[in-house]
N, C-alpha and C positions, 0 to 999 in steps of 0.2 A: 492429669489434674484430678482432684477429688473434692467432693463437697463435704463441708463440715459446719457444725454449729458455729456461729460467730464467737460465742464464749469460749469454744475450744480451739480457736485459731490462733492464740497467743504464741508468738515465735515461728509462725508459719508464714510462707511467701505468697502474696497475692499473684495470681496469674492473669489479672486483667484490671483495667482501670475502673474506678468507681466514681460516678458523677454525682454532683450535689447541685440541687436547685433550691434557692432561697432568696427572698427579697430582691427579685430581679436579677439575681446572679445565677449563671449557669456555668459550671466548670468542673475541673478534676479535683476530687477531694483526696483520693488516694491513688497513687500511681502504681502500675503494674511492677512487681519486684519489691513493693513495700514489705517490710516485715512487721507483721501485726503485733502491737504492744498492748498491755493491759489498759493503758489510758485511751486507746483507740475504740475499745468495745462500746462505750456509750454513744459516741459519735456514730459508729457504724449502725448501731440498733436505731438511732434517731433517723437515719437515712432509710430505714425499712430493711436493712440487710440483716435477716435472721440467720442466714447461711452464707458462706463465702466458698469461693472456688480457689483452692490453693495448690501450689505445686506439690506433686507426689514424687518422691525420691525415686530414681531409677525406673521411671514409668516409660521411658522411651518415647516421650511426647515432645512436640515442638510448638510454641506459641505462634498464632496467626501472623504476627509482625516479623518474627524471626523467620518464619516459612516464607513470607512474601520477599524478604530480602534475598534469601537464597534462590528463590525462583527467578528474581531479577537477574541473578548472576548467570542464568542460562542463556541470556541473550544480551551481551554488552555490545552495543553499537557505537562506533567512534563518532558519529554524527547525530546522536540522540542521547537524551539525558533522562534519568530516572528521578522522580520526586516520591517522597513517602519514607516509610510506611504511614498511611493515613487511614484510619478505620480499618486496619488490617491489609491495605492494598498498596502495591507499588504501581506507579503510572509511568509509561515510557512516552516522551515527546520528542518530535522531530526537531532538530536544530538547523537544518537546511532543506531545501527543496530536493525532491528526488523520487524514485519509484521504490515503493515498499514491497518487499518480498517476504513471504512466510513459507516455511517448509511445512506444507499442510499434512502430509502423512505423519511427520514427527509431532506436530502439534496435536493431531488427533490422538496419537499414543499417549502423549502427556496428559490430555484431559481425560483419559480412561482410568488414570491412576487415582484411586480413592477419593479424596476431597479436593484434589488440585483443580483450579479453574485458571485457564490463561486465555483471555479474550483479546482479539487483534482486528485490525482492519483487514479486508480481503487482500488475497494475493494479487500482485500486479497493480496496486493502487497508487495513483498519483497523489503525492502529498505536498504540502507547503510547510515551511518552517512554523513550528508552534502547534501543529496538529498532534493529537494524542495518537499514538501508534498502537499501544497495548496496555492492558491491565492485568496484574497477576495477584492471585490470592487463594487462600484455602477457605472452604465454606464455614467450618465451625471455628470455635475459639482456639482450639488446638487439634492437632492431628498426629498420627504416628510418624515419628522421624524417618522411618523406613521408606515412607511414601516419597519424601523429598529426595532421599538417597536414590531411590529408583529412577526418579526423573533426571537427577544429575548423571546417572550412569548412561541412560539412553542418549542424552545430548553429547556425552563425551564420546560415545561410539559412533554417532551419526556422521555421514560423509559430508552433509551440507549443514550450514548453520541454521538455527531455528528461525531467526529473522535477519533481515538485511534492509538497509536504506541505501539504495544506489543512487548517488548524486548525479544530477543531469550534467552532460557534456556542455560546458559553456562555450559560447563563440563557436558553435559547430558551423562550418561553412555550408551554406544551403544554395542550391541553384534551382530556379523555377522555369518550367517549360509549359507554355501554353499553346495548344494545338486547335486548329480549325481555320478553315479558309475564310469563314464570316468575320472571325476576329483579326486574322492576319491581313486582310484586305481592308480592314476598317469599316466594314458594313455594319457591325455592331460593337459596342463597347465591352471589353473584357470585364468580367465580374469576379473572376477567380483570384487574381492577384491580391486585391485588397482583403479578401477573406483569409487567405493563407498567410499573408504577412501579420495579420492580427493574432492568428493562432500561433505563429512562430515567435511573436513578441513575448510570449509567456515563458519561453525557454531561453531567452537572451541569445538567439541565434544570429550568426553573421550572414545576412542575405546578400549574396553576390550579385543578384540581378534577375531579370526575367527575359527568356528568349521566346519570341512569338514565331510559330511555325505554320506553314501551309500544311494542308494534307498530303504530305509528301514524305515517303518513307526515308530517302536518303537525307532529307533535311532534318527529320527528327532524330535519325541515328547520329548525324553529325552534331546536333545540339547536345545530346547526351555526352558525347566525347569531348565537347568543348568545356562543358562544365567539369568533367573529370580532369581535364588538362589544367584547369584553373584552381583545383584544389577542393572541389566540393566533396563533402562526405555524405551528403544527403541531396538527392534530386527529387523533386516533386513535379509530376507531370499530370496534366489534366487535358480533356478533350479527346475524342476518338477512343473512349474506353469500353464501348459496347462490343457486341459480337457482329455487328453489321459489317459487310465486306469492305466498306470504305472507312472503317475505324481502324486506324493503323498503329495506335500507340502500343498496345501490347506486343505487335510484331516488331516495331522499332526497338523495344527493350530487349527482345530476344536477339535481334540482329546486332545489337551493340556488343554482344558477348556475355551479357548478364545472365545469371542463373535465376530463373523465374520460380519462386517458391510456390506461388499460387496466383492464379488469375481467377478471381471471384472468391468470396467468403460467405458462409452462411450467417449473414448479417444485414439488417435493413434499418436505416438507409446506408447504402454503400456496398450493395451486393457485388458489383464488378471491381471492387478494390483489388489492386495488384501489388504484390510485394516481390522484389527481385534484389539481387546483390551482384554487383560488378567488382569483384575482389572485396575491398573494404569500403566500398560505397554502396549505400542503401538507395535504392530507387522505389519510390512509391507511386503507383498509377492511381490517381484520385477521380472517382466518378463525379459527374455534375452535380450530384446530390449535395456535395459540400457547399455549393453556392446557395441553395435555398433551404437547407436544413441546418438548424443550429448545432446539432451534434450528429456526427457520422463516424463511420469506421476510422476516418482520419484522426479524430479526437482520441480514439482508443489506442491507436498505434504510435502516435507522436510521442507520448511520455516514455514508452518503452524503447522507442528508437533513440531518444536523447539520453537514455540510461545505458545505451550500448547493447540493448537486447538484439540478438540474431534470431528471428523467428524460424520455426520449422512448419511445414505444411500441417503436421498433426496439431500443433498448438493452435493454429489459425482455424483449423476445421472444428476445433472443440468450442468455438464461439457460438454454435447453434443455440444451446440453451443459455438464454441471456442475450442473444444476438438481435432480438426484436425491440427496436426503440418504441416506447409507448406514446410518443409525440405529446408530451405533457404541454399545457399551455405556458407554464413557466418551467424551463428546463432546470433540472437539479443535478445533471451529470457532473461529477462521477458518483454522486450520492444516489444511485438507482441501480436497476438490474442490467442496464445495457452495457455490453462489453465485459461482463464478469465471466471468467471461466477458471 
């Protein structure tokens, strides 16, 4: 684009909207793409426009709205929709619940290109339908078109998409196992089942039921296989999760034939959280902190589990930075630092 005196703009194309404010009215007086005529000149001068920005032929530039539209095509999600361009920006909104994933290395490379800016929610972020996922725009009114072409080339060559919204698996069969002689014998009332049922309700899970076990290794192992035989794809176990000799739950998980990815994570509350897999069944060992703390590692792991994520030890061990819950009087999770990696 180039800047010219308003009187010299006749026959040239405006490259931005011009707003007019008068008598309580505020709106667009001239639209981008308008060809300036001689009769427009007095009106433009009355609006205080002594100079105009017009398109320059063969300048290799692209307008902010056209740039935003092309940036939006870098991440077309089947379960999310774009709106705009508005004020030079395209906005991406979720149309269903799920886990938001962003290719962070690719996003970082795109945001290093000239005037391109793409802002998103964090990676591994649980979202609900209607939440904004991303916004894409360039900083100035126009930018060199080669910058958009460079971004398009990077995305075309990438092995992973820039963004994804992975829908939660609905009606996932879940079995619950509560361990502890004090609960099994009825000496105290179980407090875990009501908590976990409330958390599972957010994912529309099919809860198969709850098995109460004594502190008995064979009983625990049998309970795991019972849920597997009944079709459970997720088993939640609590009680006996610490490192005391009589805490048998982690041992029972191993004896069931499951692969234990980690026993313990660098996160508090929920340090002793255990993640294991028995073929296609996810087994989560949940420490007692889930009963008295509003947010724990269980809340961090559940959205990803329902999205079908299979954790690695390396991923879970990266939770250290952000693994400390601040214990706010009013919990704002997931809009906080806890569980971010």
